[in-house]
C-alpha distance (Angstrom), angle and dihedral (degrees) to the residues before:
residue distance angle dihedral
M1 . . .
P2 3.82 . .
V3 3.81 116.3 .
A4 3.80 122.0 -163.0
T5 3.80 118.2 -167.2
F6 3.80 124.3 -150.9
P7 3.84 116.3 -176.1
I8 3.81 99.7 -159.0
G9 3.77 142.5 154.3
P10 3.80 132.5 44.8
L11 3.82 93.2 -55.6
G12 3.80 97.8 40.0
T13 3.80 94.5 -112.9
N14 3.78 115.2 -170.9
S15 3.79 108.1 -117.9
Y16 3.79 113.1 -170.4
V17 3.79 134.1 -153.7
L18 3.82 116.2 -161.0
S19 3.76 122.2 -177.3
K20 3.77 145.2 -175.9
D21 3.80 126.4 179.9
K22 3.82 91.2 -11.1
L23 3.80 93.1 -53.8
A24 3.80 111.7 119.2
L25 3.78 136.7 -160.8
V26 3.80 124.6 -163.1
I27 3.81 120.3 -152.9
D28 3.83 113.5 -159.1
V29 3.79 123.8 -17.3
G30 3.79 108.9 -142.1
G31 3.78 99.4 179.1
A32 3.79 146.0 -18.0
P33 3.82 104.8 -10.3
S34 3.82 98.3 -149.0
D35 3.82 93.7 117.3
I36 3.79 91.0 48.3
I37 3.81 91.7 50.3
T38 3.81 91.0 48.5
Y39 3.80 90.7 50.1
L40 3.81 93.1 49.4
S41 3.79 90.6 49.9
S42 3.81 95.1 46.4
E43 3.81 91.1 50.5
H44 3.82 92.3 44.0
M45 3.79 91.9 -123.7
Q46 3.78 130.2 157.5
L47 3.79 114.5 -139.1
A48 3.80 107.0 -130.4
A49 3.81 99.4 179.5
I50 3.79 147.1 -7.8
C51 3.80 112.2 -138.2
I52 3.80 125.3 -169.0
T53 3.81 125.2 -152.5
H54 3.82 93.0 -158.0
L55 3.78 139.5 -16.8
H56 3.79 102.7 -106.6
F57 3.79 111.5 134.1
D58 3.81 95.9 -115.7
H59 3.81 90.9 61.6
I60 3.80 97.3 49.5
Y61 3.81 107.0 37.6
G62 3.80 93.1 110.8
V63 3.79 100.3 35.5
A64 3.81 97.4 98.1
E65 3.80 93.6 50.8
L66 3.80 94.9 44.5
A67 3.80 92.1 48.0
L68 3.80 91.3 48.3
K69 3.79 94.3 49.8
T70 3.80 97.3 43.4
S71 3.83 103.1 29.0
A72 3.81 87.7 -133.2
P73 3.81 117.9 153.0
V74 3.80 118.6 -113.4
Y75 3.81 122.1 -135.2
V76 3.81 121.8 -164.6
P77 3.83 131.4 179.4
D78 3.78 110.8 -95.0
G79 3.80 91.4 -145.4
D80 3.80 90.2 69.1
S81 3.81 93.8 59.9
V82 3.82 87.3 99.2
I83 3.82 91.1 65.9
A84 3.80 97.6 37.1
K85 3.80 93.2 103.0
T86 3.81 97.0 42.4
E87 3.79 125.8 99.2
A88 3.80 88.6 -111.3
S89 3.80 87.1 67.7
R90 3.80 103.6 27.4
G91 3.81 96.8 45.0
G92 3.76 125.5 -144.6
I93 3.81 95.2 127.3
W94 3.82 127.9 114.6
G95 3.80 88.5 21.4
L96 3.81 91.6 -65.2
P97 3.81 122.4 137.3
R98 3.78 126.5 -98.0
V99 3.80 120.2 -98.2
E100 3.79 115.2 -105.6
E101 3.80 110.0 -121.0
F102 3.80 119.8 -110.4
S103 3.80 138.1 178.5
S104 3.78 118.0 -109.3
E105 3.77 145.2 175.1
K106 3.80 130.8 -135.8
L107 3.78 114.2 -87.8
P108 3.81 113.6 -127.5
I109 3.81 120.1 -125.6
G110 3.79 124.1 -135.7
D111 3.79 128.7 14.7
T112 3.78 116.0 1.6
T113 3.80 142.5 135.6
L114 3.81 122.5 -105.0
A115 3.81 120.4 -172.3
G116 3.80 89.5 -19.4
M117 3.82 92.8 -50.9
A118 3.80 124.6 116.7
C119 3.80 108.8 -119.7
T120 3.77 137.9 175.7
I121 3.78 112.7 -150.9
L122 3.80 108.5 -150.1
E123 3.77 124.2 -159.3
T124 3.81 104.8 -129.0
P125 3.83 105.5 167.4
G126 3.77 126.5 172.9
H127 3.78 104.2 85.0
T128 3.80 84.2 58.4
P129 3.82 126.6 -3.8
G130 3.79 92.8 -108.5
S131 3.80 104.2 34.8
V132 3.80 115.3 146.1
S133 3.78 136.9 -170.6
F134 3.80 126.0 -146.3
Y135 3.81 115.8 -135.6
F136 3.81 120.0 -169.9
P137 3.82 105.8 -166.1
E138 3.81 97.2 -172.2
S139 3.81 90.9 59.2
N140 3.83 96.5 29.1
L141 3.82 94.2 -126.7
V142 3.79 131.8 135.7
F143 3.80 128.3 -167.8
T144 3.79 107.7 -153.6
G145 3.80 105.1 -179.1
D146 3.81 107.0 -156.8
A147 3.80 96.7 -26.7
L148 3.81 99.3 88.9
F149 3.80 129.3 16.7
Y150 3.79 135.4 173.1
H151 3.82 101.9 -65.8
S152 3.79 91.5 -20.5
V153 3.80 144.7 69.6
G154 3.78 135.5 -137.8
R155 3.79 122.8 -78.6
T156 3.79 117.3 -105.0
D157 3.81 103.1 -164.3
F158 3.81 96.2 97.2
P159 3.83 118.6 94.1
L160 3.83 112.6 -59.1
G161 3.80 94.5 1.3
D162 3.80 114.8 142.3
S163 3.81 126.1 -169.9
D164 3.81 96.9 -157.4
T165 3.79 90.9 51.0
L166 3.81 91.0 48.6
L167 3.81 93.8 51.8
T168 3.80 90.4 47.0
S169 3.82 90.0 51.8
I170 3.78 91.7 51.4
R171 3.79 95.6 46.4
T172 3.82 98.4 41.4
K173 3.81 100.4 35.7
L174 3.81 112.1 21.3
F175 3.80 98.8 31.6
T176 3.81 90.3 53.1
L177 3.82 90.3 64.9
P178 3.82 117.6 96.3
D179 3.81 112.5 -72.6
S180 3.80 90.5 -122.1
T181 3.82 92.8 59.3
R182 3.79 111.8 125.9
V183 3.81 113.1 -129.5
Y184 3.80 120.1 -144.6
P185 3.83 107.6 -169.5
G186 3.78 131.4 -164.2
H187 3.81 91.6 -109.8
G188 3.78 134.5 19.6
P189 3.81 132.7 10.4
E190 3.78 130.7 -22.9
T191 3.77 119.9 -95.6
S192 3.81 138.6 168.3
I193 3.78 137.3 -110.9
R194 3.82 89.8 -115.8
E195 3.80 92.1 53.2
E196 3.79 93.7 49.7
K197 3.80 95.0 43.6
Q198 3.78 89.5 54.3
N199 3.79 103.9 34.9
N200 3.80 113.2 17.8
P201 3.84 104.2 119.4
F202 3.82 92.6 -150.6
C203 3.79 102.6 46.5
G204 3.79 109.5 1.6
E205 3.79 130.6 103.5
F206 3.80 94.5 -78.9
A207 3.80 92.2 50.6
V208 3.81 90.4 51.8
W209 3.81 91.7 47.9
A210 3.82 92.8 46.6
S211 3.79 92.0 50.0
S212 3.80 91.6 50.0
Y213 3.80 92.5 46.5
C214 3.78 93.0 50.6
R215 3.81 90.9 52.1
Q216 3.79 93.3 48.8
A217 3.82 102.5 36.7
P218 3.82 113.8 103.4
M219 3.78 118.1 -114.5
R220 3.79 113.3 -106.1
A221 3.76 123.3 -147.9
A222 3.78 115.4 -119.3
């Protein structure tokens, strides 16, 4: 399954185009989608759907324009409806523009088919209350939005973010995927489940060991 990556928008959000048999799926649209539209046209692809990992502004800046120009339906996680009216979702903070409104449908959870591709939509909250990840078992790929990055994890200081929930999502949902699974995050380079399980300083093996050691180590007098 070919994957094309477009880092776009004011925060360089990774927007992804996946395709099979000339049917395409876009995951997150972080800015003006002109490069995505050009790519779809040059590859003679039909956009079947636009799917959003979470409703933070930097992942949806270009959704309205892409939906208008392609007539593709937009699917968003229902769990993020509680932040849909906040600045974290609507934009307008840090001097950045507001998000153009768009129509959307509720994203299903669990096993489904997107653009002809088998997909398991995993609930991975913490960065936002409704964050999801898209796992494609046939190609062994997962798109994690801002849950899991290369040697990092998503921030949790926006409204309704929660660090404990995020780490639980990573360890119980993402880290149960095959070690060879390629990870495509919302920002930064690709990685793998094996790499993050072993070396992620926030949620990997060392972080678990360090946390356990700190709880068990005796206090020493100064």
